[in-house]
C-alpha positions as CSV (number, residue, x, y, z in Angstrom):
1,M,-16.3,22.4,10.6
2,P,-14.8,23.6,13.9
3,R,-15.2,21.6,17.1
4,P,-18.3,22.8,19.1
5,H,-16.3,23.3,22.4
6,L,-14.1,26.1,20.8
7,P,-15.3,29.6,20.1
8,Y,-14.8,29.3,16.4
9,E,-17.1,29.7,13.5
10,F,-16.5,29.5,9.8
11,R,-17.4,32.1,7.1
12,P,-16.7,31.6,3.4
13,G,-13.0,32.2,3.0
14,R,-12.2,33.0,6.7
15,W,-12.1,31.5,10.2
16,R,-13.4,33.7,13.1
17,F,-13.2,33.3,16.9
18,R,-14.9,35.3,19.6
19,L,-12.6,36.8,22.2
20,R,-14.1,39.0,25.0
21,G,-17.2,39.6,22.9
22,E,-15.4,40.6,19.8
23,M,-15.2,38.6,16.6
24,V,-11.6,38.3,15.4
25,Y,-10.8,37.1,11.9
26,R,-7.3,38.7,11.4
27,D,-4.0,37.9,13.0
28,G,-1.6,40.4,14.5
29,A,-0.1,41.2,11.1
30,G,-3.6,41.9,9.6
31,K,-3.7,38.6,7.6
32,V,-7.1,37.0,7.3
33,L,-7.4,33.7,9.2
34,E,-8.1,31.2,6.5
35,S,-7.8,28.0,8.5
36,E,-8.9,26.7,11.9
37,V,-5.2,26.0,12.8
38,A,-4.3,29.7,12.2
39,A,-7.3,30.8,14.2
40,R,-6.5,28.5,17.1
41,R,-2.8,29.7,17.0
42,E,-3.9,33.3,17.1
43,L,-6.3,32.7,20.0
44,R,-3.5,31.0,22.0
45,R,-1.2,34.0,21.2
46,R,-3.8,36.5,22.5
47,L,-4.5,34.4,25.6
48,G,-0.8,34.2,26.4
49,G,-0.5,30.5,25.6
50,S,-2.6,29.4,28.6
51,A,-4.7,27.2,26.5
52,A,-1.7,25.1,25.3
53,Q,0.2,25.1,28.6
54,T,-2.4,23.6,31.0
55,P,-4.8,21.4,29.0
56,R,-7.7,20.2,31.3
57,S,-9.9,18.5,28.8
58,V,-9.5,16.2,25.8
59,A,-10.2,19.1,23.5
60,T,-7.5,21.3,24.9
61,L,-5.1,18.3,25.1
62,L,-5.6,17.9,21.3
63,D,-4.9,21.6,20.8
64,A,-1.6,21.3,22.8
65,Y,-0.7,18.2,20.9
66,E,-1.3,19.9,17.6
67,D,0.7,23.0,18.7
68,A,3.6,20.7,19.6
69,R,3.5,18.2,16.8
70,G,1.8,20.1,14.0
71,S,-1.4,19.3,12.2
72,G,-1.1,16.0,10.6
73,H,-2.9,12.7,10.0
74,T,-3.0,11.8,13.7
75,V,-4.7,15.2,14.6
76,A,-7.3,14.7,11.8
77,L,-8.2,11.3,13.1
78,A,-8.2,12.4,16.7
79,E,-10.8,15.1,15.9
80,R,-13.5,12.4,16.0
81,F,-12.2,11.4,19.5
82,A,-12.3,15.0,20.7
83,G,-15.9,15.3,19.5
84,W,-16.9,12.0,21.2
85,A,-15.2,12.8,24.5
86,R,-17.9,14.7,26.4
87,G,-19.6,14.2,29.7
88,D,-17.7,11.6,31.7
89,Y,-14.8,11.7,29.3
90,A,-14.3,15.5,28.9
91,A,-12.1,16.3,31.9
92,L,-8.6,14.8,32.0
93,A,-8.6,14.6,35.8
94,T,-11.6,12.2,35.8
95,L,-10.8,10.3,32.7
96,P,-11.6,6.6,33.2
97,A,-9.1,3.8,32.3
98,S,-11.6,2.3,29.9
99,T,-11.7,5.4,27.7
100,L,-10.2,3.8,24.6
101,V,-12.3,0.6,25.1
102,D,-15.5,2.6,25.2
103,Y,-14.4,4.7,22.2
104,A,-13.7,1.6,20.2
105,A,-17.1,0.1,21.1
106,W,-18.7,3.4,20.0
107,L,-16.8,3.4,16.7
108,K,-18.1,-0.1,15.9
109,R,-21.7,1.1,16.1
110,Q,-21.1,4.0,13.8
111,T,-21.6,4.0,10.0
112,T,-20.0,5.7,7.1
113,A,-21.6,8.1,4.7
114,R,-22.7,5.1,2.5
115,G,-24.4,3.5,5.5
116,T,-21.9,0.7,6.0
117,P,-20.2,0.1,9.3
118,F,-16.6,1.1,9.8
119,A,-14.1,-1.5,8.7
120,P,-11.8,-3.0,11.4
121,K,-8.8,-1.3,9.8
122,S,-10.6,2.1,10.1
123,V,-11.5,1.5,13.8
124,K,-7.9,0.6,14.4
125,H,-6.6,3.8,12.9
126,Y,-9.0,6.0,14.9
127,V,-8.2,4.3,18.1
128,S,-4.5,4.5,17.4
129,A,-4.7,8.2,16.8
130,A,-6.6,8.7,20.1
131,A,-4.1,6.5,21.9
132,S,-1.2,8.6,20.6
133,V,-2.7,11.8,21.9
134,L,-3.4,10.3,25.3
135,Q,0.0,8.8,25.6
136,W,1.5,12.2,24.7
137,G,-0.5,13.6,27.6
138,I,0.6,10.9,30.0
139,D,4.2,11.5,29.2
140,R,3.8,15.2,30.2
141,G,1.7,14.6,33.2
142,Y,-1.6,15.9,31.8
143,V,-3.2,12.5,32.1
144,T,-2.6,10.6,35.4
145,V,-4.6,7.4,34.6
146,A,-3.2,4.4,32.8
147,I,-5.4,4.0,29.8
148,R,-6.1,0.5,28.6
149,R,-5.9,-0.3,25.0
150,P,-8.7,-2.5,23.5
151,R,-8.1,-5.7,21.6
152,L,-9.2,-5.1,18.1
153,P,-9.8,-7.9,15.6
154,K,-7.3,-8.0,12.8
155,S,-8.6,-7.1,9.3
156,A,-8.8,-10.1,7.1
157,P,-6.7,-9.9,3.8
158,N,-8.9,-9.1,0.9
159,P,-6.9,-9.4,-2.3
160,K,-8.8,-8.1,-5.4
161,P,-6.8,-8.9,-8.5
162,I,-8.1,-7.8,-11.8
163,A,-9.5,-10.6,-14.0
164,R,-8.0,-11.1,-17.5
165,A,-11.3,-10.2,-19.2
166,T,-11.7,-7.1,-17.1
167,L,-8.2,-6.0,-17.7
168,A,-8.6,-6.4,-21.5
169,A,-11.9,-4.4,-21.3
170,A,-10.1,-1.6,-19.4
171,Y,-7.4,-1.4,-22.1
172,R,-10.1,-1.1,-24.8
173,S,-12.0,1.5,-22.8
174,L,-9.0,3.7,-22.4
175,R,-8.0,3.5,-26.1
176,R,-11.5,4.7,-27.1
177,R,-11.1,7.9,-25.2
178,P,-8.5,10.2,-26.8
179,K,-7.9,12.3,-23.6
180,V,-6.9,9.4,-21.5
181,R,-5.4,7.1,-24.2
182,H,-1.9,7.7,-22.8
183,L,-3.0,6.1,-19.5
184,V,-2.9,2.7,-21.1
185,S,0.9,2.7,-20.5
186,L,0.3,3.7,-16.9
187,L,-2.1,0.7,-16.4
188,R,0.4,-1.6,-18.0
189,V,3.3,-0.4,-15.9
190,G,1.1,-0.7,-12.8
191,V,0.2,-4.4,-13.3
192,L,3.7,-5.3,-14.4
193,T,5.5,-3.6,-11.5
194,G,3.1,-3.6,-8.5
195,I,4.1,0.0,-7.6
196,R,1.7,1.8,-5.3
197,P,-0.7,4.2,-7.1
198,V,0.5,7.3,-5.3
199,S,4.1,6.5,-6.3
200,L,3.1,5.7,-9.9
201,R,1.2,8.8,-10.7
202,M,3.9,11.0,-9.1
203,L,6.7,9.2,-11.0
204,R,9.3,11.5,-12.6
205,W,11.8,10.8,-15.3
206,D,14.6,11.6,-12.9
207,D,13.5,8.5,-11.0
208,V,13.7,6.2,-14.0
209,D,16.9,4.4,-15.1
210,L,16.1,2.6,-18.3
211,E,19.7,1.5,-18.9
212,R,20.0,-0.5,-15.7
213,G,16.3,-1.2,-15.4
214,Y,15.5,0.4,-12.1
215,L,12.9,2.8,-10.6
216,S,14.0,5.0,-7.7
217,M,10.8,5.6,-5.8
218,M,11.6,8.9,-4.0
219,R,7.9,9.4,-3.2
220,H,7.4,6.0,-1.6
221,K,5.7,6.0,1.7
222,S,8.8,4.6,3.5
223,V,10.9,7.6,2.5
224,G,11.3,9.7,5.7
225,V,11.5,6.6,7.8
226,T,14.6,5.0,6.2
227,G,15.9,8.3,4.9
228,S,16.6,6.8,1.5
229,A,14.8,6.0,-1.7
230,V,13.4,2.5,-2.5
231,I,14.9,0.9,-5.6
232,V,12.4,-1.2,-7.6
233,P,13.8,-3.4,-10.5
234,I,11.7,-3.5,-13.6
235,G,11.5,-6.0,-16.5
236,R,12.3,-5.7,-20.1
237,R,8.7,-5.1,-21.2
238,V,8.4,-2.1,-18.8
239,V,11.6,-0.7,-20.2
240,V,10.1,-0.9,-23.7
241,I,6.8,0.8,-22.6
242,L,8.6,3.7,-20.8
243,S,11.1,4.2,-23.7
244,R,8.2,4.8,-26.1
245,L,6.6,7.6,-24.1
246,T,7.1,11.3,-24.9
247,R,8.8,13.2,-22.1
248,H,6.8,16.2,-20.8
249,P,8.7,19.4,-19.9
250,S,7.3,19.2,-16.3
251,G,9.4,16.1,-15.7
252,Y,6.5,13.8,-14.8
253,V,6.0,10.6,-16.7
254,W,2.2,10.9,-16.8
255,V,0.5,14.3,-16.8
256,S,-3.1,15.5,-17.3
257,S,-4.3,17.9,-20.0
258,K,-3.3,20.7,-17.6
259,G,0.3,19.7,-17.7
260,T,0.3,18.6,-14.0
261,P,0.4,15.2,-12.5
262,Y,-2.9,13.5,-12.0
263,K,-4.8,14.0,-8.7
264,R,-5.9,11.0,-6.7
265,A,-9.6,11.7,-7.2
266,G,-9.3,12.4,-10.9
267,L,-7.3,9.2,-11.6
268,R,-9.7,7.2,-9.4
269,S,-12.7,8.4,-11.5
270,I,-10.9,7.3,-14.7
271,W,-10.2,3.9,-13.3
272,K,-13.7,3.6,-12.1
273,R,-15.1,4.3,-15.5
274,A,-12.7,1.6,-16.9
275,G,-14.1,-0.9,-14.4
276,I,-11.0,-1.2,-12.1
277,T,-9.6,0.3,-8.9
278,P,-6.2,1.9,-8.4
279,Y,-4.9,-0.6,-5.8
280,A,-6.1,-3.6,-7.8
281,M,-3.1,-3.2,-10.1
282,R,-0.9,-4.0,-7.1
283,H,-3.0,-7.0,-6.2
284,T,-2.9,-8.2,-9.8
285,F,0.9,-8.1,-9.8
286,A,1.2,-10.0,-6.5
287,Q,-1.3,-12.7,-7.6
288,A,0.3,-13.1,-11.0
289,A,3.8,-13.4,-9.4
290,M,2.6,-16.0,-6.9
291,D,0.8,-18.0,-9.5
292,A,4.0,-18.0,-11.6
293,G,5.9,-19.7,-8.7
294,A,7.8,-16.7,-7.3
295,R,8.8,-16.8,-3.6
296,Q,6.9,-14.5,-1.2
297,E,10.1,-12.7,-0.1
298,D,11.0,-12.0,-3.7
299,V,7.6,-10.7,-4.5
300,S,7.6,-8.4,-1.4
301,A,11.0,-7.0,-2.4
302,A,9.9,-6.4,-6.0
303,M,6.8,-4.5,-4.7
304,G,9.0,-2.1,-2.8
305,H,8.7,-3.3,0.8
306,V,11.6,-2.4,3.1
307,A,13.4,-4.5,5.6
308,G,11.6,-5.0,8.9
309,S,8.1,-4.9,7.5
310,E,5.5,-7.6,8.3
311,I,5.9,-9.3,4.9
312,V,9.6,-9.2,4.2
313,K,11.9,-10.7,6.7
314,M,14.9,-11.5,4.5
315,Y,15.1,-8.3,2.3
316,A,18.8,-7.8,3.0
317,R,19.7,-11.3,1.8
318,L,17.9,-11.0,-1.6
319,S,19.9,-10.4,-4.7
320,A,18.9,-8.1,-7.5
321,E,18.7,-11.0,-9.9
322,R,16.1,-12.8,-7.8
323,V,14.0,-9.6,-7.4
324,R,14.2,-8.9,-11.1
325,S,13.1,-12.4,-11.9
326,V,9.8,-11.6,-10.3
327,A,9.1,-8.9,-12.9
328,D,10.1,-11.3,-15.7
329,L,7.7,-14.0,-14.4
330,V,4.8,-11.5,-14.3
331,E,5.6,-10.2,-17.8
332,R,5.3,-13.8,-19.1
333,R,1.7,-13.9,-17.8
334,G,0.8,-11.4,-20.6
335,L,-0.9,-8.8,-18.5
336,H,0.1,-6.0,-20.8
337,R,-1.8,-7.4,-23.8
338,A,-5.3,-6.3,-24.7
339,Q,-6.5,-9.9,-25.1
340,P,-5.5,-12.8,-22.9
341,A,-2.7,-14.9,-24.4
342,P,-4.1,-18.0,-26.2
343,R,-3.2,-21.3,-24.7
344,R,-1.2,-23.5,-27.0
345,A,-2.9,-26.9,-27.5
346,S,-0.6,-29.6,-26.3
347,A,0.1,-32.5,-28.7
348,P,-1.8,-35.7,-27.8
349,S,0.3,-38.4,-26.3
350,P,0.9,-41.3,-28.7
351,S,-1.1,-44.4,-27.9
352,A,0.3,-47.8,-27.2
353,Q,0.0,-48.9,-30.8
354,E,1.7,-45.8,-32.1
355,K,4.7,-46.1,-29.8
356,R,8.0,-47.1,-31.5
357,P,9.2,-50.6,-30.7
358,P,12.2,-50.9,-28.3
359,T,15.6,-51.1,-29.8
360,P,17.6,-54.4,-29.5
361,R,19.9,-52.8,-26.9
362,K,17.0,-51.6,-24.8
363,R,15.3,-55.0,-25.1
364,A,18.4,-56.8,-23.9
365,K,18.7,-54.3,-20.9
366,V,15.0,-55.0,-20.0
367,Q,15.5,-58.8,-20.1
368,S,18.7,-58.7,-18.0
369,G,16.8,-56.5,-15.4
370,A,13.8,-58.9,-15.4
371,S,16.1,-61.9,-14.4
372,S,17.2,-60.0,-11.3
373,P,15.0,-60.5,-8.2
374,R,14.8,-56.7,-7.7
375,G,14.4,-55.8,-11.4
376,R,18.1,-54.9,-11.8
377,R,21.5,-56.6,-11.4
378,G,21.7,-58.9,-8.5
379,D,23.3,-58.0,-5.2
380,A,25.6,-61.0,-5.5
381,S,27.4,-59.6,-8.6
382,R,27.6,-56.2,-6.8
383,G,29.2,-57.8,-3.8
384,Q,31.7,-59.7,-5.9
385,G,32.6,-56.5,-7.8
386,R,33.3,-54.7,-4.5
387,G,35.2,-57.6,-3.2
388,R,37.5,-57.7,-6.2
389,A,38.0,-53.9,-5.9
390,A,38.8,-54.2,-2.2
391,G,41.3,-57.1,-2.9
């Protein structure tokens, strides 16, 4: 829905705004305004750009920020801040220095659609988006007050690996449904590689190198920051799983019944019915690798983290063999099987009566060691030997 401070209203299929008493829903070329961004851009064009040049409130500052940077994730999160900034926080000239502190305190009192309070990570994202918009206004002279940033508590790590019994039940649940039976391979690759769900469902055959055992994650979230793809080594079991799949003409590894890659919501509903969550596959890989004795730096590199992140500090010094060994360790845990791997019963140790008697050579060695005060050859004989060697 549009923000209440702007003269916009929504009708099915079009956005309209009121200008000098007239409802406008088409742009200068006669095209219907189908989004709020298009309506706001058309309003600024008809007003001569005055709304974007001299922002005097938080709402108009957000409009100017969106016009300069484009509508992205930051603008979507800052919409809540623009709706909250009313009264004492509306005008940029009288904006208090404690704006972000008060905004963070207000967010902590809010609840989600499920009735649960916002997580610390969500509060941090909303505050960071508002701080980015305000800092952009400070750099251009729209905001003249130094805004203080609140100290937010760090979100505690909450790993949620999939239990062996739950993973086996998920395999059986997918096999019983013909339409999603092919997603068993996706679940196996997910727990054996630790790739992010968005990169996994958008994986293309052009990104797969089965001969050398690599995945080139072109749709990794770090692409655009480093300017290059992230290379993720895979184990032998993953190579076998991918080699058995039928290649679709669309070029994607896993496609839906429509011939297109799975949407996030559609795949999430399938995993929910199977009793798992998408990101739990990544947690399962990390937990299995750490339980197998892999180093934290190696696990982070195998999961596709780039150098300079909070987890990996030595990514440039890691060899491909060490990173690939992490995938081999996880495959040995048997996560790709429908049933947990049975534990081999260890042979009982022989009792004292069943032990073989010592050989004569070993008996003589024990007796000679017992005659020494330290349970071995005396120090005197050692000294004599060294003296003879020195002489």
